N, C-alpha and C positions, 0 to 999 in steps of 0.2 A: 149627539141628539139627546133629548130630554130623557128617553128611556135609560140611556147609560147612566145618566146623573142619579135617577130613581134607585138604580141598582147598585149604586157604588157602596162597597163596604169598608174600604179603606177610608178613613176620615177622622184621625186624631184632631185634637182640637187645642190650639194655644192662641186666643185671639187678641189682638190689638186693635185700635180704631178710634174713631171719633163719635162723639155724641152730640146730637142736636135736640133742640127743643123748642117748642112754642106754646103760647097758650092753647088750650083745647078749645075748640069752635072757632079760633081765630082764622081769619084769611091770611095771615102772615105766615110765610115760610119758615120751617124750623131754622134757628141759628146756632152755631157752636157755642157749647158752654165750657170748653176748656179741655185739660187734661184730667181724665177721668181714671182713677186708680183702679177701682173695682165697679162693676155694673152686674147685678145678679137679679133673676127672676126665681121667687120661690113660690111653691105652691103648699097649700095646707089642705089635708082631706078630714072628712068625716066618714068613717068606716063604721057601718051597720052590719052585724053579723048574727046569723041564726043557726043555733047548735043543731048538729045532727044527733037526734034521739032515737033514731031507728036500730041502732046496733050498739054493742059494747065498744067502750074504746072513746066515744065521742067523735069529735070532728067538727067540721062547719058544712052545713047543709046549704045556705046560700049567704051571698054577701052583696052588699050594694055599697059602692064608694061614689061619693060626691066631693068635688072641689069646693071647699068653703071660703077660701080667700087666695088672692095671687098677690104677693109682696114684691116690691121693686127696692132694692137697695143700690146706693151709689156712694163711691167715696171720692169726693172732688178735691182736686189738689189746687185749682186756681179759685182763690177767694176773692174774684171780681165782684163788682157791684151787684150784677144781676143775680149770681149763686149766693151771695151773702143775704140779698133781698128774700129770695124765696125761702132760703134756710132758716131765716129768722122772723118770717112772717112780717116783713118790714116795707114800709112806704119809703120812697127814695125822692129826694130833691136835688136837682143839680143848682150848686152855687157858683153865679159868675165871679171872676176876679172882681177886685174893687179896693176901696179905701174907707178908713175910717177915720174920723177926727174928733178927737177929745172923747173917748170912751172913758165913762166916770168910774173912779174906784176910791172908796174910804179904805184906808189901810187898817185892817183889824190887827194884824201882827206881822212882825218880820220872820224870815225864815219860812215863808210860804209861797205857795205859787198864786199868782192872779190870773185865773183863766179868762181867755178873751173870747169875744161873740165868735170869731173866725179862728181857723188854724194857720199854722205856719206863718207867723207875721214877719213881713220885712220892712225896711224903711221906718223903723220904729222911732217916736219921739215921745218923752215922758215929760211931763210938766207937772209942778208941785205948786198949790194954791187952792184958796177956797172957792174960786170960781174960775171957769176956763179961760176968761178974759184976762183976769189977773194972774195967772198961773206963770211961772218961770221954769225953763227947760232944766232937766237933771243930766248930768253926763252918765253914760252907761257905766263906765268903769267904776268899779268899786260899789255901784248902787243896785243893778239889777242885770239880770242873764235871761234873754229871750229864749224861748223853746217852742216846741210845736204847739202846745197847747196854751202858751201864754207866757207871762212874764214872772220869773223868780226873783223875789227879795231877800237876798241873804240876810242872817240875822245881825251881822255886823256893817250894814249898809251905811255908807259914810254921811249921806245927805238926806236920809228918809227917816222920819219918826213914826211912831205908831200912829199918831192922830192926823197925820198929814193927809190931805186929799189929793189923790193922783189923776191925772188925765192923759190917756194913752192915745196917740194917733200912730196908724200904721196901714200899710198895704197888705193885700192876702191875694192868692193864687186861687184858680177856679178848684172846686172840690165837690163831692157828693156827699150828702147827709142821709144815713140810713137809719131810719126811725123803727127800732124792733118792735115786733108785736103790735102791731097797728093793723093788720089785715088779716084775712083768713087764708087757709092752706091753698096754694095754687094748685089748678089741674092743668095738666101738661099733655102734650103729645111728645113722646121721645122717638127718636129715630137713631140707632145704632148703625154706624157704617164700618163693618168689621173686616179685617184681613186676618186669615187664618196662618199663623206662622208655621203650624206644623203640617201644613198641607199646601206648600209651594205659594203660599200668600192668597189663595184663593178667597174671594168675598163671601161675606156672611152678613146681610142686612136683615136687622130686627125693627120692626113697626110696633111699638107699643101706642095703641090708639089713644088711650086714656088713662092718665095715671095721677093721683093726688100726690102732692109732696109734703111729707110732715116737717116739723121743725127739727134742726139739727140737734143731735144729742148732746154734742157740747161745742163751745166755741172757745180754743185755746188761745189766748192773749199772749201768754207767756209759756214758751214750750221749747225743749230742746229738740232740735230737728225740725222738719217742715211741718206746717199745719196743714190741717185737711177739715173737710166738712163731711161729716157721717149723716147721711139723710135717707128715711124710708118712706114708702108711699104704698097705697095699694093700687093695683092694676084694676079699673072699673069698667063697667061695660059702656061701649059706645053704641048709642042707639042708631047712629046714622050708619053703620055698616050692617047691611043687610044681604041676603042671598043664600042660597044652600052652600053648605060647607064654607061658609064665610065667617071669621072669628069676629067677635066683637070685642075682643082684648088684645091679643097680639099676633103677629106674623112673622115667621122667618123665611128668608129667601137665600138659597145657598147654591153654589154651583160645584 
């Protein structure tokens, strides 16, 4: 019965679980965001105190406490496109697979990378000549090395000189382009579907009705060990939540 749940005293906590998110105000249901290593709600208080001046020794005569801020923090282990976009205030474009014919390059120097318009090129053909129509193919061996970002020209390339005009044809697979700092901070509905390992796996479900998500503190591109995204945001009032005893901020449900 519910009264037994309300009176329960033994409830140590060690939660695991899944986090779901959707845009606040969207009709879409929350979707999983991947492995979340940490999820925390923090409260900040403003405490106003009035001294007791009626007797020796002092003390506090009256006190008023008001919550001034509720913060939500997450450490995201999955650097998927959605998490990256939200954490870097980015817009996202999905680029379909395709081919490029005769992407032009004027060789400035050897020992450098020629960045291509698309990533992870395959079926590469490089030609040398003043125009694409008059250009002749160059063998890869001893002349260039393909990579994820483009074509590397070694300083001792056998058949390429500094003044040569190069034309690169290649194929590429589908990928996502994440353009950082092009949008405003998202406002999300967050739902934590937790299981309490310290209490027989009993459920703990937390709804955070409306939260902003700020930009990630850092984006580690080279790092020893696993990467993660540390993000913070404010739990905001959701004006659509109404009724006596109904929180406009967040709700916990546990058994």
